[in-house]
N, C-alpha and C positions, 0 to 999 in steps of 0.2 A: 225529305220532308220533314223529319223530325227534328231540324234544327230548329233551336228556340229564336225568336225574333230579339232584336234588340228593345230595350226599355227607352222610353224617351219621358222625359218628365217635361211637360207640355208648359209653357209661358205664355203670357196673353201679350207676347212679344209682336201684337199685330195691329194694323190701325181701328180696327172695329173694335175689338177689346179694350185697346185704350181709348179710344170714343168712348164707350161703354163708361167706364170706368171715372174718365171726365164729366161727364155729364151726370154721373150719380155723385160727385164731387160737388157739382154745380147746384144742382138742386139743393141739398140742406143748406150751402151759402145764402142763395137766395131766400129761405126760409128763413133762418137764422137773421139775414140783413132784413127780416119784415117786407121782402119785395114780391115773395110769394107767401102765403098762407093756405094751410092743407087744412082748407075748412070742413071737408068732411070727416077729418079726424077729430077737429074742433067739436062739431056737431055731437061728436062722442062723450070728450073727455079735452079743456082746455090743457091739462096736465099732461095727457096723452099727447096732443100735439106737440105741444114743447118740447116733452122725452122723446118722441118720435125723432124732429128735427136736428137734436144734439147727438143722439145715438146713432144717426143716419148719417151725420158729419162725421165723427169718429170712427164710425168702421169704413166708411168709404176713402177717406185720406189714407187709412191703414192698408187701405186694399189697393189704393193708387200709388201707395209707396214702394210695394213689391216689384214694379216696373223696375227699377233703378237697382235694387236690391238682386232681384234675379240676375238682372246684368253683371252684375258684379260677382254672383255666387257661382257662374256659368265654370260648369268641369268641376266642379265640388260637390260630390253628392249630397254630403250631411247637410251643407249649408245652403245646398236648391231645396232638400225634401222640408229643412226650417221655415225655409220661406214660402213655399208653398201652402205649411201645415198653417201660417198666419194669414193667409192668402187666403186659406179654405175658412178659417173661423171669419175673418172681418168679412168676405163676399158672404157666407152664410147668412150675417146679421143685415147685409145690405139685403139681401133677398127677402128676409123675413120684412122688414122697413117696408119695403113695396110691394110685397103683397099683402100686409096691413094696410096700407094705403088704398090698393086697389079696391079692399073690400068694404073699405068706408067710402070709397065712390061708387061703388053698387048698391050699398045699403042705403046711402042715402039720396042716390040718383036714379039709381035704375040701371040694370045692364044695358049698355050701349048708347046712354043717352048723353055722353058726350065719347064718343067711340074713338077720336084720336087721343083725348087723353088717357082714356084707360088700358087703349092700348099699347101705348106708351112705357103707363107704369108697369103696368102687368108684364110685358115685354122684357124691361128690364129686371122684375124680379124673376122670372121665368129663366131668363137669361144667366142670372147671377146664381141661380140655382143650378143649373145646369153645366156652371164652370165647376161649383163644386165638388158635384157628382166625378167631372171628368177628374178634377184634381184627388180626390180618394180613389177613384181606379189608378190613375197612374200609380200614385203612393202605392199602392197594394200591389201593383205589378213588380214595384222597384222591390219591395219588402220580398217577394216570393223569391224574384231572382239575386236577391241578396244570401235568402237562406238554400239557394240551390247553388249558390258558388258562380253564379253566371254572369256578372260583371264585368265590364272592359276597363282599362285603366289607358287611358290613349298617352302615348310618348311621344315626344317629338324623334323624327328620325335622325340619327346623328349622321354626320359626314362619312363618305365614303373610306375606308382606309387605305392608304397607299401602300403598295407592294415593290 
Protein backbone atom coordinates (compact mmCIF):
# COMPACT_ATOMS: atom_id res chain seq x y z
CA UNK A 1 0.00 0.00 0.00
CA UNK A 2 3.04 2.30 0.15
CA UNK A 3 3.35 2.24 -3.61
CA UNK A 4 3.12 5.76 -5.02
CA UNK A 5 0.35 6.67 -7.40
CA UNK A 6 1.26 7.86 -10.88
CA UNK A 7 1.44 11.60 -11.33
CA UNK A 8 -1.03 12.92 -13.86
CA UNK A 9 -0.81 16.37 -15.34
CA UNK A 10 -4.38 17.32 -16.05
CA UNK A 11 -5.31 19.08 -19.23
CA UNK A 12 -8.54 20.92 -19.97
CA UNK A 13 -9.10 18.35 -22.70
CA UNK A 14 -12.83 18.00 -22.27
CA UNK A 15 -15.88 19.73 -23.66
CA UNK A 16 -16.78 21.58 -20.44
CA UNK A 17 -13.34 23.11 -19.97
CA UNK A 18 -12.99 23.96 -23.66
CA UNK A 19 -16.48 25.47 -23.60
CA UNK A 20 -15.67 27.64 -20.59
CA UNK A 21 -12.49 28.77 -22.33
CA UNK A 22 -14.43 29.52 -25.51
CA UNK A 23 -17.02 31.55 -23.58
CA UNK A 24 -14.21 33.35 -21.77
CA UNK A 25 -12.76 34.28 -25.15
CA UNK A 26 -16.12 35.28 -26.63
CA UNK A 27 -17.13 37.71 -23.88
CA UNK A 28 -14.18 40.09 -24.33
CA UNK A 29 -14.51 39.82 -28.12
CA UNK A 30 -18.09 41.06 -27.75
CA UNK A 31 -16.86 43.78 -25.42
CA UNK A 32 -14.06 44.94 -27.72
CA UNK A 33 -16.51 44.92 -30.65
CA UNK A 34 -18.83 47.04 -28.45
CA UNK A 35 -21.66 44.52 -28.65
CA UNK A 36 -21.43 44.08 -24.87
CA UNK A 37 -20.50 46.86 -22.49
CA UNK A 38 -19.35 46.12 -18.93
CA UNK A 39 -21.56 48.91 -17.60
CA UNK A 40 -20.93 48.00 -13.96
CA UNK A 41 -17.18 48.44 -14.50
CA UNK A 42 -17.78 51.63 -16.48
CA UNK A 43 -19.65 52.99 -13.46
CA UNK A 44 -16.39 52.68 -11.55
CA UNK A 45 -14.14 53.90 -14.37
CA UNK A 46 -14.24 53.96 -18.16
CA UNK A 47 -10.50 53.35 -18.23
CA UNK A 48 -10.92 50.31 -15.97
CA UNK A 49 -13.61 48.90 -18.29
CA UNK A 50 -11.41 49.42 -21.36
CA UNK A 51 -8.35 47.85 -19.72
CA UNK A 52 -10.50 45.00 -18.37
CA UNK A 53 -11.80 44.00 -21.80
CA UNK A 54 -8.34 43.96 -23.41
CA UNK A 55 -6.64 42.16 -20.53
CA UNK A 56 -9.43 39.56 -20.47
CA UNK A 57 -9.21 39.13 -24.24
CA UNK A 58 -5.45 38.54 -24.26
CA UNK A 59 -5.51 36.24 -21.23
CA UNK A 60 -8.48 34.22 -22.54
CA UNK A 61 -6.88 33.77 -25.97
CA UNK A 62 -3.61 32.63 -24.37
CA UNK A 63 -5.46 30.21 -22.07
CA UNK A 64 -7.53 28.87 -24.98
CA UNK A 65 -4.39 28.40 -27.09
CA UNK A 66 -3.00 25.99 -24.51
CA UNK A 67 -5.52 23.36 -25.62
CA UNK A 68 -3.76 22.51 -28.91
CA UNK A 69 -0.36 23.20 -27.36
CA UNK A 70 -0.97 20.59 -24.67
CA UNK A 71 -1.95 18.06 -27.34
CA UNK A 72 1.38 18.65 -29.08
CA UNK A 73 3.30 18.43 -25.81
CA UNK A 74 1.75 15.15 -24.61
CA UNK A 75 4.38 12.69 -23.46
CA UNK A 76 7.06 15.34 -22.94
CA UNK A 77 7.11 16.25 -19.26
CA UNK A 78 9.01 19.53 -19.54
CA UNK A 79 6.89 20.77 -22.42
CA UNK A 80 3.68 19.79 -20.66
CA UNK A 81 4.75 21.62 -17.52
CA UNK A 82 5.66 24.71 -19.55
CA UNK A 83 2.25 24.74 -21.24
CA UNK A 84 0.53 24.32 -17.90
CA UNK A 85 2.51 27.19 -16.37
CA UNK A 86 1.36 29.44 -19.22
CA UNK A 87 -2.20 28.20 -18.80
CA UNK A 88 -2.08 28.81 -15.04
CA UNK A 89 -0.93 32.41 -15.38
CA UNK A 90 -3.41 33.22 -18.16
CA UNK A 91 -6.27 31.46 -16.37
CA UNK A 92 -5.47 33.28 -13.12
CA UNK A 93 -5.79 36.58 -14.97
CA UNK A 94 -9.09 35.42 -16.50
CA UNK A 95 -10.32 34.48 -13.03
CA UNK A 96 -9.40 37.86 -11.58
CA UNK A 97 -11.10 39.67 -14.48
CA UNK A 98 -14.35 37.80 -13.96
CA UNK A 99 -14.26 38.21 -10.19
CA UNK A 100 -13.65 41.94 -10.67
CA UNK A 101 -16.67 42.15 -12.97
CA UNK A 102 -18.75 40.14 -10.49
CA UNK A 103 -17.69 42.51 -7.69
CA UNK A 104 -18.72 45.49 -9.81
CA UNK A 105 -22.08 43.87 -10.62
CA UNK A 106 -22.78 43.22 -6.94
CA UNK A 107 -21.62 46.68 -5.90
CA UNK A 108 -23.59 48.56 -8.57
CA UNK A 109 -26.79 46.52 -8.68
CA UNK A 110 -26.88 44.54 -5.44
CA UNK A 111 -26.35 40.87 -4.77
CA UNK A 112 -28.82 38.74 -6.68
CA UNK A 113 -30.38 41.57 -8.66
CA UNK A 114 -29.34 39.98 -11.96
CA UNK A 115 -28.99 36.40 -10.75
CA UNK A 116 -28.22 34.71 -14.06
CA UNK A 117 -25.54 37.22 -15.05
CA UNK A 118 -24.00 37.21 -11.59
CA UNK A 119 -24.07 33.42 -11.46
CA UNK A 120 -22.40 33.08 -14.87
CA UNK A 121 -19.72 35.68 -14.18
CA UNK A 122 -18.96 34.40 -10.68
CA UNK A 123 -19.07 30.81 -11.93
CA UNK A 124 -16.55 31.49 -14.69
CA UNK A 125 -14.29 33.33 -12.25
CA UNK A 126 -14.42 30.63 -9.60
CA UNK A 127 -14.05 27.83 -12.13
CA UNK A 128 -10.99 29.50 -13.61
CA UNK A 129 -9.56 29.91 -10.10
CA UNK A 130 -10.16 26.24 -9.32
CA UNK A 131 -8.41 25.33 -12.58
CA UNK A 132 -5.37 27.32 -11.45
CA UNK A 133 -5.34 25.47 -8.13
CA UNK A 134 -5.62 22.17 -10.01
CA UNK A 135 -2.62 23.06 -12.19
CA UNK A 136 -0.50 24.23 -9.24
CA UNK A 137 -1.26 21.05 -7.28
CA UNK A 138 -0.46 18.84 -10.28
CA UNK A 139 2.81 20.63 -10.96
CA UNK A 140 3.73 20.30 -7.30
CA UNK A 141 3.08 16.56 -7.33
CA UNK A 142 5.12 16.21 -10.50
CA UNK A 143 8.00 18.21 -9.00
CA UNK A 144 7.99 16.01 -5.87
CA UNK A 145 7.93 12.87 -8.02
CA UNK A 146 10.92 14.12 -9.99
CA UNK A 147 12.85 14.81 -6.79
CA UNK A 148 12.05 11.34 -5.50
CA UNK A 149 13.02 9.74 -8.81
CA UNK A 150 9.54 8.36 -9.38
CA UNK A 151 8.93 9.30 -12.96
CA UNK A 152 8.01 6.79 -15.60
CA UNK A 153 9.38 6.69 -19.11
CA UNK A 154 7.03 5.07 -21.58
CA UNK A 155 8.67 3.23 -24.42
CA UNK A 156 7.22 1.46 -27.39
CA UNK A 157 7.06 -2.29 -27.05
CA UNK A 158 9.58 -3.86 -29.39
CA UNK A 159 8.71 -6.71 -31.66
CA UNK A 160 9.44 -10.11 -30.19
CA UNK A 161 12.80 -11.65 -31.04
CA UNK A 162 12.70 -14.70 -33.22
CA UNK A 163 14.72 -17.58 -31.86
